[in-house]
C-alpha angles and dihedrals in degrees: 000000000000091000091054092052091050091049091049091050091048091050092050092047092047092050092049091049091050092051092046091049091049091050090050091050091051091047093050092062116086105248101155095081096063126047092211092052090049091053091048090050091051091049091048092051091048090050091050091053091049090050090049093051093043092051091048092050092046091050092050092047092049091049090052092048092049091049091049093050091046091052092047093049092048092047096048112013096166092056089051091049091047092049092049090048092051092050090048092051092048092049090047092052091047092049095046092046091051094049092048092065 
């Protein structure tokens, strides 16, 4: 589980660095001279902020989902194994039936 937390933190840091770098690139271009360029810059910055908040929300939701699954599997491991077995059997039947045609 420690490795997953480290990977999640790295992913979040990498995404934040990417968004910051993109913002810096947009800011380095001269956009004050042209009204259209200024509007495009404003839209790009707004989109970057939306992407940042969406990625943060998605990361938080995925962490909560992983924690929920982890708790469920620890509380009832045989149900989890049975469910995985059932899904595997259904996928196997589907795959074999599809290849038989």
